KEFI-614749 format. One record per residue: residue number from 1; residue in one letter; chain; z, y, x of N, C-alpha, C in turn. Coordinates in steps of 0.05 Angstrom, whole numbers, plus 32768, in hexadecimal, padded with zeros to 4 digits. Layout:
residues N
R	n	res	chain	n.w	n.v	n.u	ca.w	ca.v	ca.u	c.w	c.v	c.u
R	NUM	A	A	Z	Y	X	Z	Y	X	Z	Y	X
...
This chain:
residues 74
R	n	res	chain	n.w	n.v	n.u	ca.w	ca.v	ca.u	c.w	c.v	c.u
R	1	M	A	8B7D	8B74	8B4F	8B97	8B7D	8B5A	8B92	8B8B	8B74
R	2	I	A	8BA1	8BA0	8B78	8B9F	8BB0	8B90	8BB8	8BAB	8BA1
R	3	V	A	8BB3	8BA6	8BBB	8BC9	8BA3	8BCF	8BC3	8BB5	8BE7
R	4	N	A	8BD6	8BC5	8BEF	8BD3	8BD7	8C05	8BDC	8BCA	8C1F
R	5	L	A	8BD0	8BD3	8C35	8BD7	8BC8	8C50	8BF5	8BCB	8C56
R	6	E	A	8C02	8BE0	8C4D	8C1E	8BE4	8C52	8C2F	8BCD	8C47
R	7	V	A	8C26	8BC1	8C31	8C35	8BAB	8C25	8C31	8B92	8C36
R	8	L	A	8C18	8B8E	8C40	8C13	8B77	8C51	8C23	8B79	8C6B
R	9	E	A	8C25	8B91	8C76	8C34	8B95	8C8E	8C52	8B8D	8C8A
R	10	R	A	8C5D	8B93	8C73	8C79	8B8D	8C6E	8C7E	8B6F	8C68
R	11	K	A	8C6B	8B63	8C59	8C71	8B48	8C4E	8C66	8B31	8C5E
R	12	F	A	8C54	8B36	8C71	8C48	8B20	8C80	8C4D	8B23	8C9E
R	13	N	A	8C4D	8B0C	8CAC	8C51	8B0C	8CC9	8C35	8B0C	8CD6
R	14	S	A	8C35	8B13	8CF0	8C1C	8B13	8CFF	8C0F	8AF7	8CFF
R	15	E	A	8BF5	8AF6	8CFE	8BE5	8ADD	8CFF	8BE5	8ACE	8CE4
R	16	E	A	8BF1	8AD9	8CCF	8BF1	8ACB	8CB5	8BD6	8ACF	8CA8
R	17	K	A	8BCF	8ABB	8C97	8BB7	8ABD	8C87	8BBE	8AC8	8C6B
R	18	I	A	8BAF	8ADC	8C62	8BB5	8AE8	8C48	8B9E	8AE1	8C35
R	19	T	A	8BA5	8AD4	8C1F	8B92	8ACD	8C0A	8B9F	8AD4	8BEF
R	20	P	A	8B90	8AD4	8BD9	8B9D	8AD9	8BC0	8BB4	8AC6	8BBA
R	21	E	A	8BB2	8AAD	8BC4	8BC7	8A99	8BBF	8BE1	8AA1	8BCF
R	22	T	A	8BDE	8AAA	8BE8	8BF6	8AB1	8BF7	8C03	8ACA	8BEB
R	23	L	A	8BF3	8ADC	8BE0	8BFD	8AF4	8BD3	8C0D	8AEC	8BBA
R	24	L	A	8C03	8AD8	8BAB	8C12	8ACE	8B94	8C2C	8AC1	8B9C
R	25	E	A	8C2C	8AB1	8BB1	8C44	8AA4	8BBB	8C5A	8AB8	8BC2
R	26	K	A	8C52	8ACE	8BCE	8C65	8AE3	8BD6	8C6B	8AF7	8BBF
R	27	R	A	8C60	8AF1	8BA8	8C63	8B01	8B90	8C5A	8B1E	8B93
R	28	L	A	8C45	8B22	8BA2	8C39	8B3D	8BA6	8C25	8B42	8B90
R	29	I	A	8C1A	8B2D	8B84	8C08	8B2F	8B6D	8C11	8B1A	8B59
R	30	R	A	8C06	8B1C	8B41	8C0D	8B08	8B2D	8BF3	8AFF	8B1F
R	31	K	A	8BF4	8AE7	8B13	8BDD	8ADD	8B05	8BD8	8AEE	8AEC
R	32	I	A	8BBF	8AF0	8AE5	8BB7	8AFD	8ACC	8BAA	8AE9	8ABA
R	33	K	A	8BB5	8AE5	8AA3	8BAC	8AD0	8A90	8BA9	8AB5	8A9D
R	34	G	A	8BBD	8AAF	8AAE	8BBE	8A95	8ABB	8BAC	8A91	8AD2
R	35	K	A	8B9D	8AA6	8ADA	8B8B	8AA4	8AF1	8B93	8AB6	8B07
R	36	T	A	8B8C	8AAD	8B20	8B91	8ABE	8B37	8B7D	8AD5	8B36
R	37	P	A	8B86	8AEE	8B37	8B73	8B05	8B35	8B64	8B0A	8B4F
R	38	K	A	8B4F	8B19	8B4D	8B41	8B23	8B65	8B54	8B37	8B72
R	39	V	A	8B54	8B37	8B8D	8B66	8B49	8B9B	8B55	8B5B	8BAD
R	40	K	A	8B5D	8B75	8BAD	8B50	8B87	8BC0	8B65	8B93	8BD2
R	41	I	A	8B61	8B92	8BEC	8B73	8B9D	8C00	8B69	8BBA	8C06
R	42	L	A	8B7B	8BCD	8C03	8B75	8BE9	8C08	8B83	8BF2	8C22
R	43	G	A	8B79	8C07	8C2E	8B82	8C10	8C48	8B99	8C23	8C49
R	44	K	A	8BAA	8C23	8C34	8BC1	8C35	8C34	8BD7	8C29	8C46
R	45	G	A	8BE0	8C39	8C59	8BF6	8C30	8C6B	8BEB	8C27	8C86
R	46	K	A	8BFE	8C1F	8C97	8BF7	8C16	8CB2	8BF9	8BF8	8CB4
R	47	L	A	8BEB	8BED	8CC7	8BEC	8BD0	8CCC	8BEC	8BCB	8CEA
R	48	A	A	8C00	8BBE	8CF4	8C02	8BB8	8D11	8C00	8B9B	8D16
R	49	K	A	8BFD	8B8A	8D01	8BFD	8B6D	8D04	8BE0	8B63	8D02
R	50	S	A	8BDB	8B4E	8D10	8BC1	8B40	8D0F	8BC2	8B2D	8CF7
R	51	L	A	8BB3	8B33	8CE2	8BB3	8B23	8CCA	8B97	8B19	8CC4
R	52	T	A	8B94	8B02	8CB7	8B7B	8AF8	8CAE	8B79	8AFA	8C90
R	53	I	A	8B65	8B08	8C86	8B62	8B0D	8C69	8B4B	8AFB	8C60
R	54	E	A	8B50	8AEB	8C4C	8B3C	8AD9	8C40	8B3D	8ADB	8C22
R	55	G	A	8B25	8ADB	8C16	8B23	8ADA	8BF9	8B2B	8AF3	8BEA
R	56	C	A	8B2D	8B09	8BF9	8B34	8B23	8BED	8B1E	8B37	8BF2
R	57	L	A	8B1B	8B4A	8BE0	8B0A	8B61	8BE6	8B19	8B73	8BF8
R	58	V	A	8B0C	8B81	8C09	8B19	8B93	8C1C	8B0A	8BAE	8C1D
R	59	S	A	8B18	8BC4	8C1B	8B0B	8BDE	8C1D	8B02	8BE2	8C3A
R	60	K	A	8AF0	8BF5	8C3E	8AE5	8BFB	8C58	8AFB	8C04	8C6B
R	61	K	A	8B0C	8C16	8C61	8B22	8C20	8C72	8B36	8C09	8C7A
R	62	A	A	8B3C	8BF8	8C66	8B4F	8BE2	8C6C	8B43	8BCF	8C80
R	63	K	A	8B29	8BCA	8C7E	8B1C	8BB8	8C91	8B1D	8BC3	8CAE
R	64	E	A	8B19	8BDD	8CB0	8B1A	8BEA	8CCB	8B36	8BE8	8CD6
R	65	I	A	8B4B	8BEC	8CC6	8B66	8BEA	8CCF	8B6E	8BCE	8CD7
R	66	I	A	8B66	8BBA	8CC6	8B6B	8B9E	8CCC	8B5F	8B96	8CE6
R	67	E	A	8B45	8B9D	8CEA	8B37	8B95	8D02	8B42	8BA4	8D1B
R	68	K	A	8B4C	8BBC	8D17	8B58	8BCB	8D2E	8B72	8BBD	8D37
R	69	A	A	8B7F	8BB0	8D24	8B98	8BA1	8D2A	8B92	8B84	8D33
R	70	Y	A	8B78	8B7F	8D39	8B6E	8B65	8D42	8B70	8B50	8D2C
R	71	G	A	8B6F	8B59	8D13	8B6E	8B46	8CFC	8B52	8B3F	8CF5
R	72	V	A	8B4E	8B2D	8CE2	8B34	8B24	8CDA	8B31	8B25	8CBB
R	73	V	A	8B1A	8B2E	8CB2	8B13	8B2D	8C96	8AFD	8B19	8C92
R	74	K	A	8B02	8B04	8C82	8AEE	8AEF	8C7E	8AE3	8AF1	8C62
């Protein structure tokens, strides 16, 4: 599943942790065949919030934008 930074900017508050499970809870992704899918964060859009990304694949551009906003990719 693909999720763009612009969606994270709209749906999450600063300092929140983003995992595939939190994306499911907010209905930004859905299970495939009963399993939580792999998630990749792409760098489309702007991000002004400090977010922590865990358990997701992250594009190079998205990682640069997240870290510029003082976020963390684990």
